[in-house]
Steps between C-alpha positions, in 0.01 A plus 500: 500500500349291222412145596565275205302187413805280570530627854128484554494136385738416793235608753237245410146622552458869592226755529538840349282807550590764244266763650688469837834420335554186713641153426440222758663162492589217739877451577672318788170409674375861512317747276717779357342821364687734269349847483567738213521875519224689340637728228520866591322729265716765346436847619590847402867592510622837620734694277785484757469114512515482124803730482686294767424176318634658176819631658570172671434311172224301665293560189601503134181619341170662606172441328167646557164352401186701445158355434326659211128454453416384143234685316252215426151577384210392721398139483233431246347182646168565325661459157606137565274212405313352799601142396871567483722270690605633848868436429486698178316783686777512764769494234341796320455683826862443629650608168241763411774763420614273215156457354406870486358610166765720336402866454791602280739372240810313624825694503721498195739210486853491352408158346204435288341161545299323237381152451529398134201298383520209258353598159136399470479380860172519683477783740 
């Protein structure tokens, strides 16, 4: 159940604890505590369970996710200037796979891209 802001406003003051999934409020001269169910983690499904769900139309599609480790070169912290802003260091670290120095030419494209320069413009 999703508790909307409109309904919560009817309670007056309340205390919520998201780590314990509880909501406490005062109603009719007593404290009321609502307790949420902790979500169940998904587990492995057996083939016969999957087949039964398919035959009873309990599922329409099945997807599988697989984690693939990216090949990212080792961090090169020594190459960064010592006076670099920490936020910039974290940005470069978090997105290091984007800032890798290319080792080969880019693939051929179907569209050629060029930026025409104005004649006699400073470069």
